[in-house]
Residue frames as qw, qx, qy, qz and C-alpha x, y, z in Angstrom:
[[0.493, -0.296, -0.337, 0.745, 27.78, 44.68, 11.27],
 [0.050, 0.936, 0.322, 0.133, 26.38, 48.00, 12.02],
 [0.257, 0.720, -0.240, 0.598, 28.31, 51.30, 12.54],
 [0.594, -0.703, 0.210, -0.331, 27.75, 50.87, 16.26],
 [0.955, -0.211, 0.136, 0.159, 29.46, 47.59, 16.22],
 [0.602, 0.586, -0.099, 0.533, 32.34, 49.11, 14.18],
 [0.114, -0.784, 0.237, -0.563, 32.69, 51.76, 16.99],
 [0.810, -0.525, 0.181, -0.191, 32.68, 49.14, 19.58],
 [0.928, 0.152, -0.041, 0.337, 35.60, 47.33, 17.94],
 [0.321, 0.672, -0.213, 0.633, 37.55, 50.56, 17.92],
 [0.484, -0.707, 0.228, -0.464, 36.69, 51.25, 21.66],
 [0.960, -0.262, 0.091, 0.025, 37.62, 47.62, 22.52],
 [0.781, 0.430, -0.109, 0.439, 40.81, 47.80, 20.63],
 [0.165, 0.705, -0.242, 0.645, 41.93, 51.08, 22.02],
 [0.645, -0.618, 0.196, -0.405, 40.99, 49.98, 25.63],
 [0.987, -0.122, 0.056, 0.083, 42.70, 46.74, 25.61],
 [0.667, 0.518, -0.175, 0.505, 45.70, 48.09, 23.90],
 [0.106, -0.805, 0.278, -0.514, 46.35, 50.34, 26.92],
 [0.720, -0.513, 0.376, -0.278, 46.50, 47.57, 29.24],
 [0.931, 0.026, 0.333, 0.147, 48.31, 44.98, 27.08],
 [0.309, 0.890, -0.262, -0.210, 50.78, 47.23, 25.26],
 [0.021, 0.661, -0.748, -0.049, 53.71, 44.93, 25.88],
 [0.750, -0.008, 0.616, -0.241, 51.78, 41.58, 25.83],
 [0.058, -0.251, 0.819, 0.513, 52.92, 39.25, 22.99],
 [0.229, 0.389, 0.890, 0.069, 49.45, 37.67, 22.69],
 [0.204, 0.754, 0.325, -0.533, 48.02, 41.01, 22.04],
 [0.086, 0.464, -0.541, -0.696, 49.85, 41.44, 18.77],
 [0.030, 0.173, 0.936, 0.304, 47.96, 38.33, 17.60],
 [0.074, 0.645, 0.690, -0.319, 44.66, 39.50, 19.00],
 [0.104, 0.642, -0.054, -0.758, 45.15, 43.05, 17.44],
 [0.074, 0.236, -0.713, -0.656, 45.60, 41.44, 13.98],
 [0.020, 0.373, 0.927, 0.020, 42.37, 39.46, 14.48],
 [0.073, 0.717, 0.414, -0.556, 40.50, 42.58, 15.58],
 [0.022, 0.531, -0.345, -0.774, 41.87, 44.51, 12.58],
 [0.001, -0.019, -0.883, -0.469, 40.75, 41.88, 10.25],
 [0.049, 0.558, 0.819, -0.126, 37.28, 41.80, 11.62],
 [0.077, 0.724, 0.185, -0.660, 36.86, 45.54, 11.39],
 [0.035, 0.367, -0.590, -0.719, 38.07, 45.59, 7.81],
 [0.014, -0.155, -0.950, -0.269, 35.96, 42.69, 6.86],
 [0.057, -0.573, -0.804, 0.147, 32.71, 43.94, 8.54],
 [0.016, 0.642, 0.159, -0.749, 32.86, 47.81, 8.63],
 [0.546, 0.773, 0.315, 0.067, 31.49, 49.67, 5.60],
 [0.681, 0.221, 0.055, 0.696, 34.31, 51.10, 3.61],
 [0.074, 0.714, 0.080, 0.692, 33.23, 54.63, 3.91],
 [0.650, -0.745, -0.052, -0.140, 32.76, 54.19, 7.76],
 [0.859, -0.179, -0.006, 0.480, 36.25, 52.82, 7.95],
 [0.461, 0.415, 0.086, 0.780, 37.63, 55.85, 6.07],
 [0.180, -0.672, -0.020, -0.719, 35.87, 58.26, 8.42],
 [0.610, -0.658, 0.164, -0.410, 34.82, 57.08, 11.93],
 [0.963, -0.250, 0.051, 0.084, 37.18, 54.19, 12.03],
 [0.505, 0.750, -0.283, 0.319, 40.21, 56.04, 11.13],
 [0.353, -0.732, 0.477, -0.334, 41.44, 56.02, 14.71],
 [0.947, -0.131, 0.292, -0.032, 41.40, 52.20, 14.67],
 [0.823, 0.458, -0.030, 0.335, 43.82, 52.15, 11.74],
 [0.096, 0.828, -0.372, 0.409, 46.03, 54.83, 13.49],
 [0.695, -0.499, 0.469, -0.220, 46.30, 52.41, 16.51],
 [0.968, 0.078, 0.222, 0.083, 47.03, 49.59, 14.40],
 [0.621, 0.686, -0.189, 0.329, 49.92, 51.23, 12.59],
 [0.228, -0.808, 0.435, -0.324, 51.59, 51.97, 15.91],
 [0.936, -0.223, 0.269, 0.050, 52.45, 48.24, 16.37]]
């Protein structure tokens, strides 16, 4: 997975979250997306460009 892919995950997560904030299924999906991002993004890229993803994840 490339840095662009990581950015796409963050964008997808952020966008879907806006429309599914109260949806129960989204809590499951967000966990899956988080796992995918952590597994495939480079560690330093998570620490920098993907930080917004983790900030969103913590708001659940």
